[in-house]
C-alpha positions as CSV (number, residue, x, y, z in Angstrom):
1,M,-44.7,-46.6,-360.6
2,N,-43.3,-50.1,-360.3
3,K,-43.1,-52.0,-363.6
4,L,-42.4,-55.4,-364.9
5,L,-41.9,-55.8,-368.7
6,K,-41.8,-59.3,-370.2
7,A,-40.8,-60.2,-373.8
8,L,-39.4,-62.9,-375.9
9,I,-36.2,-61.9,-377.7
10,F,-33.6,-63.4,-380.0
11,N,-35.9,-65.4,-382.3
12,D,-38.2,-66.0,-379.3
13,E,-35.5,-68.2,-377.8
14,I,-34.8,-66.1,-374.7
15,S,-37.3,-64.8,-372.2
16,M,-36.5,-61.3,-371.0
17,S,-37.9,-59.6,-367.9
18,V,-37.1,-56.0,-367.0
19,L,-38.1,-54.6,-363.7
20,D,-38.3,-51.1,-362.1
21,T,-39.0,-51.6,-358.4
22,T,-37.9,-48.2,-357.2
23,D,-41.2,-47.3,-355.5
24,M,-41.4,-50.8,-354.0
25,V,-38.0,-50.4,-352.4
26,N,-38.9,-46.9,-351.1
27,E,-42.0,-48.4,-349.4
28,A,-39.9,-51.0,-347.7
29,I,-37.5,-48.3,-346.6
30,R,-40.4,-46.3,-345.2
31,I,-41.9,-49.2,-343.3
32,H,-38.8,-50.8,-341.9
33,K,-36.5,-47.8,-341.6
34,L,-33.8,-49.6,-343.5
35,T,-30.1,-48.6,-343.7
36,P,-28.8,-48.2,-347.3
37,V,-27.2,-51.7,-347.3
38,C,-30.3,-53.3,-345.9
39,A,-32.4,-51.5,-348.5
40,A,-30.1,-52.9,-351.2
41,A,-30.3,-56.5,-349.9
42,L,-34.0,-56.5,-349.3
43,G,-34.6,-54.5,-352.5
44,R,-32.7,-56.9,-354.7
45,T,-34.6,-59.8,-353.2
46,L,-38.0,-58.1,-353.6
47,T,-37.1,-57.5,-357.3
48,V,-36.2,-61.1,-358.2
49,C,-39.1,-62.4,-356.2
50,T,-41.4,-60.2,-358.1
51,F,-40.2,-61.9,-361.3
52,M,-40.7,-65.3,-359.7
53,S,-44.2,-64.3,-358.6
54,S,-45.0,-63.3,-362.2
55,N,-44.5,-66.9,-363.2
56,L,-47.1,-68.3,-360.8
57,K,-50.0,-69.7,-362.8
58,N,-52.9,-68.3,-360.8
59,Q,-53.6,-65.1,-358.9
60,K,-54.1,-66.9,-355.6
61,D,-50.9,-68.9,-355.9
62,K,-48.3,-67.9,-353.3
63,L,-44.5,-67.5,-353.2
64,S,-42.3,-67.4,-350.1
65,V,-38.6,-67.0,-350.2
66,T,-35.9,-66.9,-347.5
67,V,-32.3,-65.9,-347.9
68,H,-30.6,-67.0,-344.7
69,G,-26.9,-66.3,-344.6
70,D,-24.4,-65.9,-341.8
71,G,-24.1,-62.1,-342.2
72,I,-25.1,-59.4,-339.7
73,G,-28.3,-58.6,-341.5
74,G,-29.9,-61.9,-340.6
75,K,-32.6,-63.7,-342.6
76,I,-34.4,-62.0,-345.5
77,T,-38.0,-63.0,-346.1
78,V,-40.1,-62.1,-349.1
79,C,-43.6,-63.2,-350.0
80,G,-45.7,-62.6,-353.0
81,N,-48.6,-63.9,-355.0
82,G,-49.9,-64.1,-358.6
83,D,-51.3,-60.6,-358.3
84,L,-47.8,-59.3,-357.7
85,A,-48.6,-58.1,-354.2
86,M,-45.1,-58.2,-352.7
87,R,-43.8,-57.7,-349.2
88,G,-40.7,-58.5,-347.2
89,F,-38.5,-57.8,-344.3
90,I,-34.9,-58.3,-343.0
91,D,-34.3,-59.5,-339.5
92,N,-31.9,-56.6,-338.6
93,P,-33.0,-53.6,-340.6
94,Q,-30.6,-51.3,-338.9
95,A,-27.5,-53.4,-339.6
96,D,-24.8,-51.4,-341.4
97,L,-21.4,-52.0,-342.9
98,P,-18.8,-49.7,-344.5
99,L,-18.8,-49.4,-348.3
100,R,-16.7,-51.9,-350.2
101,A,-13.3,-50.8,-351.7
102,D,-15.1,-50.1,-355.0
103,G,-17.5,-47.7,-353.3
104,K,-20.5,-50.0,-353.6
105,L,-22.8,-51.2,-350.8
106,D,-21.5,-54.4,-349.2
107,V,-24.6,-56.6,-349.7
108,G,-22.5,-59.8,-349.7
109,G,-21.0,-58.9,-346.3
110,L,-24.5,-58.1,-344.9
111,V,-26.1,-61.3,-346.1
112,G,-23.1,-63.6,-345.7
113,K,-21.7,-66.2,-348.0
114,N,-22.6,-69.3,-345.9
115,G,-26.3,-70.3,-345.8
116,R,-29.2,-71.2,-348.0
117,L,-31.8,-69.8,-350.3
118,T,-35.2,-71.5,-350.0
119,V,-38.2,-71.1,-352.3
120,V,-41.7,-72.3,-351.5
121,R,-44.6,-72.1,-353.9
122,S,-48.1,-72.8,-352.8
123,M,-50.2,-73.5,-355.9
124,G,-53.4,-75.0,-354.6
125,L,-52.0,-78.5,-354.5
126,K,-51.9,-80.8,-351.5
127,D,-48.2,-80.1,-350.9
128,P,-46.4,-76.9,-351.8
129,Y,-43.3,-77.0,-354.1
130,S,-40.1,-76.4,-352.2
131,G,-36.5,-76.0,-353.5
132,S,-33.3,-74.6,-352.1
133,S,-29.6,-74.1,-352.8
134,E,-26.5,-72.9,-351.0
135,L,-25.6,-69.2,-351.2
136,I,-22.8,-68.4,-353.6
137,S,-21.8,-64.8,-352.7
138,G,-24.6,-63.2,-350.7
139,E,-25.0,-60.6,-353.4
140,I,-28.5,-62.0,-354.3
141,A,-28.3,-62.0,-358.1
142,E,-25.6,-64.7,-358.2
143,D,-27.4,-66.7,-355.5
144,F,-30.7,-66.8,-357.4
145,A,-29.0,-67.6,-360.7
146,A,-27.4,-70.6,-358.8
147,Y,-30.8,-71.6,-357.4
148,Y,-32.3,-71.7,-360.9
149,A,-29.4,-73.7,-362.2
150,Y,-29.2,-76.3,-359.3
151,S,-32.8,-76.5,-358.1
152,E,-34.8,-75.9,-361.2
153,Q,-32.3,-76.8,-364.0
154,Q,-33.2,-73.5,-365.7
155,P,-30.3,-71.5,-367.2
156,T,-30.9,-68.0,-365.9
157,A,-28.9,-64.8,-366.1
158,I,-29.7,-62.1,-363.5
159,A,-28.7,-58.5,-363.0
160,L,-30.0,-56.7,-360.0
161,G,-29.4,-53.2,-358.5
162,V,-30.5,-50.8,-355.8
163,K,-29.2,-47.3,-355.8
164,I,-29.6,-45.2,-352.6
165,G,-29.4,-41.4,-352.6
166,T,-27.7,-39.2,-350.1
167,D,-31.0,-38.7,-348.2
168,G,-31.5,-42.5,-347.7
169,T,-34.2,-43.0,-350.3
170,C,-34.0,-45.2,-353.3
171,I,-33.4,-43.4,-356.6
172,G,-33.2,-46.4,-358.8
173,A,-34.0,-50.1,-358.3
174,G,-34.7,-53.0,-360.6
175,G,-33.2,-55.8,-362.6
176,V,-33.0,-57.7,-365.8
177,I,-33.6,-61.5,-365.9
178,L,-32.9,-63.6,-369.0
179,Q,-34.0,-67.3,-369.3
180,A,-33.3,-69.7,-372.1
181,M,-36.4,-71.2,-373.7
182,P,-36.3,-75.0,-374.4
183,G,-34.0,-75.6,-377.4
184,A,-32.4,-72.2,-377.4
185,S,-29.5,-72.0,-379.9
186,E,-25.9,-71.3,-378.9
187,G,-26.1,-68.0,-380.7
188,S,-29.0,-66.8,-378.7
189,L,-27.3,-67.8,-375.5
190,V,-24.2,-65.9,-376.4
191,M,-26.3,-62.8,-377.2
192,A,-28.1,-63.1,-373.9
193,E,-24.8,-63.4,-372.0
194,D,-23.5,-60.3,-373.9
195,V,-26.6,-58.3,-372.7
196,I,-26.2,-59.3,-369.1
197,S,-22.4,-58.5,-369.2
198,Q,-23.4,-54.8,-369.9
199,L,-25.8,-54.5,-366.9
200,G,-23.4,-54.0,-364.0
201,N,-25.0,-50.6,-363.5
202,V,-28.6,-51.7,-363.8
203,S,-29.9,-49.4,-361.0
204,T,-28.4,-46.4,-362.7
205,L,-30.0,-47.5,-366.0
206,V,-33.4,-47.8,-364.3
207,Q,-32.9,-44.3,-362.7
208,E,-31.9,-42.7,-366.0
209,I,-33.9,-44.4,-368.8
210,G,-36.4,-46.7,-367.0
211,A,-37.4,-50.2,-367.9
212,E,-38.6,-49.3,-371.4
213,G,-35.4,-47.6,-372.0
214,I,-33.4,-50.6,-371.1
215,I,-35.3,-52.7,-373.7
216,D,-34.8,-50.0,-376.3
217,K,-31.1,-49.7,-375.6
218,F,-30.1,-53.3,-375.5
219,I,-32.7,-55.0,-377.7
220,G,-34.5,-52.5,-379.8
221,E,-38.1,-52.6,-380.9
222,V,-39.9,-55.6,-379.4
223,K,-43.4,-56.4,-378.1
224,Y,-43.7,-56.8,-374.4
225,T,-46.3,-57.3,-371.7
226,E,-46.4,-54.8,-368.9
227,Y,-47.3,-55.5,-365.3
228,H,-47.5,-53.3,-362.2
229,P,-46.4,-55.0,-359.0
230,E,-46.6,-53.2,-355.7
231,Y,-45.5,-53.5,-352.1
232,K,-48.7,-54.6,-350.4
233,C,-49.1,-56.4,-347.1
234,L,-52.1,-58.7,-346.9
235,C,-52.5,-58.9,-343.1
236,S,-55.8,-58.1,-341.5
237,R,-57.4,-58.2,-338.1
238,E,-59.5,-61.2,-339.2
239,Y,-56.4,-63.2,-340.3
240,I,-54.6,-62.4,-337.0
241,E,-57.7,-63.5,-335.0
242,K,-57.5,-66.9,-336.8
243,V,-53.8,-67.3,-335.9
244,L,-54.5,-66.4,-332.2
245,I,-57.4,-68.9,-332.0
246,S,-55.0,-71.6,-333.2
247,L,-52.9,-70.9,-330.1
248,G,-55.7,-71.9,-327.8
249,K,-57.6,-70.1,-325.1
250,A,-55.3,-71.1,-322.2
251,E,-52.2,-69.6,-323.8
252,L,-54.0,-66.4,-324.7
253,E,-55.4,-66.0,-321.2
254,D,-51.9,-66.5,-319.8
255,I,-50.7,-63.6,-322.1
256,I,-53.6,-61.4,-321.0
257,A,-52.8,-62.1,-317.3
258,K,-49.1,-61.1,-317.8
259,E,-49.4,-58.3,-320.3
260,G,-52.9,-57.0,-320.0
261,T,-53.5,-57.3,-323.8
262,V,-52.3,-59.5,-326.7
263,K,-50.3,-57.5,-329.2
264,V,-49.2,-58.8,-332.6
265,D,-46.8,-56.9,-334.8
266,C,-46.9,-57.7,-338.5
267,Q,-43.3,-58.2,-339.7
268,F,-44.2,-57.1,-343.2
269,C,-45.8,-53.8,-342.5
270,D,-45.1,-53.1,-338.8
271,K,-48.8,-52.7,-338.1
272,I,-49.7,-53.6,-334.5
273,Y,-52.9,-55.4,-333.7
274,E,-54.1,-55.3,-330.1
275,F,-56.7,-57.6,-328.5
276,T,-58.2,-57.2,-325.0
277,K,-59.6,-59.8,-322.7
278,T,-63.1,-59.1,-324.0
279,D,-61.8,-59.8,-327.6
280,I,-60.2,-63.1,-326.5
281,D,-63.3,-64.2,-324.7
282,G,-65.3,-63.5,-327.8
283,F,-63.0,-65.8,-329.9
284,F,-64.2,-68.9,-327.9
285,R,-67.9,-68.3,-327.4
């Protein structure tokens, strides 16, 4: 079960979020047939975006994030909402690279170091909030920490990890995210930095002791709120119909004439929707 645990620590001066997203990453692997390095890149992004979605004020608020570097994996896209229904894809799910010299998956090489991270929040206002920053390393955690520093002026420490087993499934995925509350003391900031410095193997920690175990090991007894995010696509035939209608009857009839039917493949869940000429005619009655 995916988990997100949120607590205030160090005299309530630091916000701590601990995530176990192992099941979420395995669902992404199943849907998109991801290589291990693509699973790591998309999994890290899903993890941090789950945290970001948890900060949306309303259940219907929406989050959309793109990580667009110059690596062979192409663009990573993740969407979520206040209900923590998360989904995502990477342009080239079969892209692969050799392990790094230290034996770890080369996420930075897959994503690329040159590019941008863009965040869009739709919160029921006339215009959505949009922010972006340049990629730092392509390793995801550093890039989101930089985004928070440059675009939102929010000191944030992030540790992310995805561990892939020999059979290609995820055996541990998650992260720890610490953010300074307004007026946080220097002492609390130093303690937060110390915690993050010990989380280089966060995926193994998730695998072995879980999200609760991470809090117990590094913080001790503390009250936290528990959430249960999931990988969940929100596509539907009705939604696809509205998108097709926006294209106009002439364009849809042209596709029917050339292809026989109109097929739409959802990038988030790979479900295929097919519409016949009779369906298209019915849209415009």
